[in-house]
C-alpha positions in Angstrom: -21.0 8.3 29.4 -17.6 9.8 29.0 -14.8 8.1 27.5 -11.5 8.3 28.8 -9.4 9.5 25.9 -7.5 6.2 24.8 -10.4 4.1 24.8 -12.4 6.5 22.8 -9.6 6.7 20.4 -9.7 2.9 20.2 -13.4 3.0 19.2 -13.0 5.5 16.7 -10.7 3.7 15.0 -13.5 1.0 15.2 -16.2 3.4 14.1 -13.5 4.6 11.0 -12.4 1.1 9.6 -15.1 -1.2 10.5 -17.4 -2.6 7.8 -17.6 -5.2 5.0 -21.6 -6.0 5.3 -22.6 -7.6 2.1 -19.5 -9.0 1.0 -18.5 -12.8 0.5 -16.0 -14.9 2.3 -14.0 -17.3 1.0 -13.4 -15.8 -2.5 -10.0 -16.8 -3.0 -11.3 -20.4 -4.1 -10.9 -20.3 -8.3 -14.7 -20.4 -9.0 -15.1 -18.3 -12.3 -13.5 -18.4 -15.5 -11.8 -15.4 -17.6 -15.0 -13.8 -19.6 -14.7 -11.8 -22.6 -14.0 -8.1 -21.9 -12.6 -9.1 -18.1 -9.3 -8.4 -17.4 -6.6 -10.8 -16.0 -3.8 -9.6 -13.1 -1.5 -12.0 -12.1 0.6 -12.0 -9.0 3.3 -13.5 -7.1 2.7 -13.8 -3.3 5.2 -14.0 -0.3 3.8 -13.9 3.0 4.4 -14.3 6.8 1.1 -15.5 7.7 -0.2 -19.0 9.0 -1.2 -21.3 6.2 -2.8 -23.8 9.1 -6.7 -24.1 9.1 -7.6 -21.0 7.0 -11.0 -20.4 6.8 -12.7 -22.0 3.6 -12.1 -20.3 0.4 -9.1 -18.6 2.2 -5.5 -19.6 1.4 -3.9 -17.9 4.5 -5.4 -16.9 7.8 -4.5 -13.7 10.0 -2.0 -15.1 12.3 1.6 -15.4 12.0 3.3 -18.0 10.3 6.4 -20.2 11.6 8.3 -19.5 7.9 7.5 -17.9 4.5 4.9 -19.1 2.1 4.4 -18.6 -1.2 1.6 -18.6 -4.0 0.8 -17.7 -7.6 -2.8 -16.2 -8.0 -4.7 -14.6 -10.9 -7.5 -12.3 -10.5 -10.0 -11.7 -13.1 -11.3 -8.0 -13.2 -14.6 -6.7 -15.2 -14.9 -4.7 -18.4 -14.0 -1.2 -17.6 -17.5 -0.1 -19.1 -19.0 -1.6 -15.9 -16.4 -0.2 -13.3 -14.7 3.4 -12.3 -11.1 3.4 -11.8 -10.1 2.9 -8.4 -13.3 0.4 -7.1 -13.0 -3.0 -6.3 -16.2 -4.9 -6.9 -16.0 -7.5 -4.2 -18.1 -10.1 -4.9 -21.2 -10.1 -2.7 -21.9 -13.9 -3.3 -20.4 -16.7 -4.6 -19.5 -17.6 -7.2 -19.0 -14.1 -8.3 -20.4 -13.2 -11.3 -16.9 -11.8 -13.5 -18.8 -9.8 -15.9 -19.3 -7.2 -13.0 -17.4 -8.4 -10.0 -13.7 -9.4 -9.4 -13.5 -12.8 -9.3 -10.4 -15.4 -8.3 -9.4 -17.3 -11.9 -6.7 -19.6 -10.3 -4.6 -20.2 -7.0 -1.7 -22.0 -6.9 0.9 -22.8 -3.6 4.4 -22.9 -4.5 7.6 -23.5 -2.6 10.5 -20.8 -2.6 12.5 -22.5 -5.5 9.1 -22.7 -7.6 8.2 -18.8 -6.9 11.7 -18.0 -7.9 11.6 -20.0 -11.6 7.9 -18.7 -12.1 9.2 -14.7 -11.3 12.5 -15.4 -13.6 9.8 -16.5 -16.4 7.8 -13.8 -16.4 10.6 -11.0 -16.3 11.8 -12.5 -19.4 8.6 -10.7 -20.8 8.2 -7.7 -18.4 9.9 -4.1 -19.7 12.9 -3.5 -18.0 12.3 -6.7 -16.0 10.9 -4.3 -13.3 9.2 -6.0 -10.0 6.8 -3.9 -8.0 6.7 -5.0 -4.6 3.6 -3.8 -2.9 3.0 -3.8 1.3 -0.2 -3.2 2.7 -1.6 -1.6 5.6 -3.6 -2.2 8.7 -7.3 -4.1 9.2 -6.4 -5.8 6.0 -7.8 -9.3 5.0 -5.5 -11.6 2.6 -7.9 -11.3 0.0 -8.3 -7.5 -0.1 -4.7 -7.4 -0.1 -5.0 -9.4 -3.5 -7.9 -7.8 -4.9 -6.5 -4.5 -4.0 -2.9 -4.4 -5.8 -4.8 -6.6 -8.7 -7.1 -3.3 -9.0 -4.4 -1.1 -8.7 -2.4 -2.8 -11.4 -5.1 -3.0 -13.7 -5.8 1.0 -13.2 -2.7 2.5 -13.2 -1.4 0.5 -16.5 1.8 -0.5 -15.2 3.5 -3.4 -17.0 5.6 -3.9 -13.7 6.0 -7.4 -12.2 3.4 -7.4 -9.0 4.7 -8.8 -6.0 2.6 -8.8 -2.9 4.1 -9.3 0.4 1.3 -9.7 2.9 2.0 -9.7 6.8 -0.4 -11.1 9.3 -3.0 -8.5 9.7 -6.3 -10.2 11.2 -8.2 -7.8 9.1 -10.2 -6.6 12.5 -10.4 -3.3 13.4 -9.8 -4.0 17.5 -6.7 -5.8 16.1 -4.5 -2.6 15.6 -1.9 -3.4 18.2 -1.8 -6.9 17.0 -1.0 -5.8 13.5 1.4 -3.1 14.7 3.5 -6.0 16.2 3.0 -8.3 13.3 5.0 -5.9 10.9 7.9 -6.0 13.3 7.2 -9.8 13.1 7.7 -9.4 9.6 10.4 -7.0 8.7 13.3 -9.5 8.5 11.0 -11.5 5.7 10.8 -8.7 4.0 14.4 -7.5 3.7 15.0 -11.4 2.5 12.3 -11.1 -0.1 14.2 -7.5 -1.0 17.3 -9.2 -0.7 16.6 -11.9 -3.0 15.1 -9.5 -5.6 18.1 -7.8 -5.8 20.5 -10.8 -6.1 18.4 -11.9 -9.0 19.9 -11.6 -12.1 16.6 -11.8 -13.9 15.8 -8.7 -12.3 16.2 -5.1 -13.6 14.5 -2.9 -11.1 12.4 -2.6 -8.0 9.9 -0.5 -6.8 8.8 -0.8 -3.6 5.3 0.5 -2.5 3.9 0.2 0.8 0.2 2.2 2.6 -0.4 3.1 5.8 0.8 0.7 8.6 2.6 -1.2 5.8 5.3 1.9 5.7 6.5 0.9 9.0 7.5 -2.8 7.9 8.9 -1.5 4.9 11.1 1.1 6.4 12.2 -1.0 8.9 13.6 -3.7 6.4 15.2 -1.1 4.4 16.8 0.2 7.4 17.8 -3.4 8.3 19.3 -3.8 4.5 21.5 -0.8 4.8 22.8 -1.7 8.5 23.5 -5.1 7.1 25.1 -4.3 3.3 26.1 -0.7 4.1 23.6 0.4 1.7 19.9 0.0 0.1 20.4 -2.5 -2.2 21.4 -1.0 -5.9 18.4 -2.2 -7.7 15.8 -0.8 -5.6 15.3 2.4 -7.6 12.1 3.9 -5.8 10.2 3.7 -2.5 6.9 4.8 -2.5 5.4 5.7 0.7 1.7 6.3 0.5 -0.5 7.8 3.5 2.3 6.2 5.9 1.3 6.0 9.3 4.4 6.3 10.8 5.7 9.2 13.3 7.6 11.6 11.4 10.3 11.9 13.7 11.1 8.2 13.6 10.9 8.5 10.2 13.7 11.0 9.7 16.0 9.2 11.9 15.5 5.9 10.2 15.9 7.4 6.5 19.3 9.5 7.7 21.2 6.4 9.1 20.2 4.7 6.0 22.4 6.9 4.1 19.9 6.8 1.2 20.8 8.0 -2.3 19.1 11.2 -3.5 15.3 10.9 -4.0 14.9 6.9 -3.3 11.7 8.1 -1.1 8.5 9.5 -2.7 5.9 10.3 0.2 2.4 10.9 -0.5 0.7 13.1 1.8 -2.7 14.9 2.5 -3.5 17.2 5.3 -6.9 16.5 5.5 -6.1 12.5 6.4 -8.8 11.8 8.9 -7.5 8.3 9.6 -3.9 9.6 10.3 -5.6 12.1 12.7 -6.8 9.7 14.9 -3.4 7.8 14.6 -1.6 10.8 15.4 -3.8 11.2 19.0 -3.3 7.2 19.8 0.6 8.1 19.3 1.1 10.8 21.7 -0.3 13.8 19.1 3.4 13.7 17.3 2.8 14.1 13.7 2.2 11.2 11.3 4.2 11.3 8.4 1.5 11.4 5.5 -0.8 14.1 7.5 2.3 16.7 7.0 2.4 20.1 5.5 5.2 19.5 3.4 5.6 23.3 2.6 5.8 24.1 6.1 8.7 24.4 8.5 10.4 22.5 9.9 9.2 19.4 7.3 10.1 21.6 3.9 13.9 21.8 5.0 14.4 19.0 6.9 12.8 16.8 3.9 14.9 18.8 1.2 17.9 17.7 3.6 17.2 14.1 3.3 16.5 14.3 -0.5 12.8 13.0 0.1 10.0 14.0 -2.3 7.0 14.7 -1.0 3.6 15.1 -2.9 1.0 17.2 -1.3 -2.6 15.4 -2.5 -4.5 17.8 -0.1 -6.3 20.1 -2.8 -6.8 16.7 -5.1 -10.5 15.7 -4.9 -12.0 11.8 -5.0 -14.6 9.7 -3.6 -12.7 9.0 -0.6 -14.8 10.9 2.0 -12.0 10.8 4.7 -9.0 11.5 2.4 -6.9 8.6 3.6 -6.9 6.5 0.3 -7.4 9.5 -2.1 -4.5 9.5 -4.1 -5.6 6.3 -5.4 -9.2 6.4 -5.9 -8.7 9.9 -8.3 -8.4 8.5 -11.9 -6.4 11.3 -12.9 -4.1 10.8 -10.5 -3.7 6.6 -10.9 -3.5 7.1 -14.7 -0.8 9.9 -14.3 1.2 7.6 -12.3 0.8 4.7 -14.7 2.3 7.0 -17.5 5.3 7.6 -15.2 5.6 4.1 -14.5 5.8 3.4 -18.5 8.2 5.8 -19.0 11.9 4.4 -18.2 14.3 6.6 -16.5 11.9 9.2 -15.5 11.3 10.3 -11.8 8.4 12.1 -10.4 10.4 15.0 -9.8 11.6 15.4 -13.1 7.9 15.8 -14.3 6.6 17.4 -11.2 4.4 20.3 -12.9 2.9 18.4 -14.9 1.6 16.3 -11.8 1.0 19.3 -9.5 -1.3 20.4 -12.0 -3.9 17.7 -11.3 -3.0 16.6 -7.6 -1.7 19.6 -5.9 1.9 21.2 -4.9 5.1 19.2 -4.9 8.0 19.7 -2.6 11.4 18.4 -4.1 14.0 17.5 -1.6 17.5 18.7 -3.1 15.6 18.6 -6.8 19.2 19.2 -8.3 20.6 16.1 -7.3 18.0 14.0 -8.7 19.7 11.3 -11.3 18.1 9.3 -13.5 16.1 6.4 -11.7 13.5 4.2 -12.7 9.4 4.7 -12.4 6.9 5.5 -9.6 4.6 4.1 -8.4 1.4 5.0 -5.7 -0.7 2.3 -4.2 -4.6 1.2 -4.1 -5.7 2.2 -0.9 -7.4 -0.1 1.8 -9.4 2.3 4.0 -12.9 4.0 4.1 -12.7 6.2 7.2 -14.9 9.3 7.8 -14.4 11.4 10.9 -13.6 14.9 11.7 -11.2 14.7 14.3 -12.0 17.2 16.7 -10.8 18.3 20.1 -13.8 17.3 21.6 -13.8 13.8 21.6 -17.6 13.2 22.3 -18.4 15.3 19.0 -15.7 13.3 17.3 -17.2 10.2 18.0 -20.6 11.1 17.4 -19.7 12.5 14.0 -17.7 9.2 13.3 -20.6 7.2 14.1 -22.5 8.2 10.7 -20.0 7.6 8.5 -19.1 3.8 8.5 -17.6 2.6 5.2 -17.9 -1.0 3.7 -14.4 -1.2 2.1 -11.9 -2.6 5.0 -8.1 -2.1 5.4 -6.4 0.7 7.0 
């Protein structure tokens, strides 16, 4: 049977991103104590997900909520002796075994006032009063987003206060269109979160970190902020776009309209990102930002003119078979980024030779104009996808079918 191109591509995404066999559901119930040798990561959550009738053991659904909700969550991570950097040991059954699996220590719903108060109390002991706002990608359940952010915070060693902004993803491969529209549904609320952090006197600096489809809602929120205020909020020192599933032409137009300060944006790209290869074909065969070659034209000149720092990690190797998340699955890269987060006033551009030695070529837009700014982060991934994107769709689907991963998200 011959598939028409568009249905075939959606089937490709399903094959790429499917699979969570053996995972326990309902893991957001507080089911385990903190055991000796384990680590604890606390995060604040702001979400546009619905709170009505979530599955047992979950806090939110994948549907769209009528208003923003908030929570405080603590996650236990097993001792480093039983895990590798970049791994999430998702519970296989409940209750989890906190000596070898991630586990939920505590969950508390908050109102807006309670969330702000808790934020301010924690910032009092946070170096540089730094907040890290993370925005996840497509096909991401609420528990996936929480556990992945906890993993990144732990593995990178960042001392920034983590804030998860989670939008309504159904966590299903067939819900690509719904998820994309949910990012648009959520852009106003993300802007409000960023505006509130900028106004809060307890906040010293803000880094924004987005992955894959989460880059779209992030860019839209920042664009709205720039239009509303005439500029990006001054406390936002870094915007990190990891494997962005965003049309390259649209991105350039967005950042030009924002009139951003030099080197606000850092983009992590990989030319062999197979997931973005499929996405490109879905979106009219136009380049996706996360899969460009930043050293080729017109990208090199256009990025330089827009003061965009692009980090090419194509040559970096990791255990990610399809290269959509290798920037976070390489221990060297995660540690290197963590060191930069810990170094006040240093931009990745200022240390590009050191990072380049580890992760590949770095293209710097208007490097001479880079001033002092706060730290840089890179996100934990949410996808396992493993096809070779080929011109012959039948060959592509055959190739994809043999490589279905067991880590969700995109």
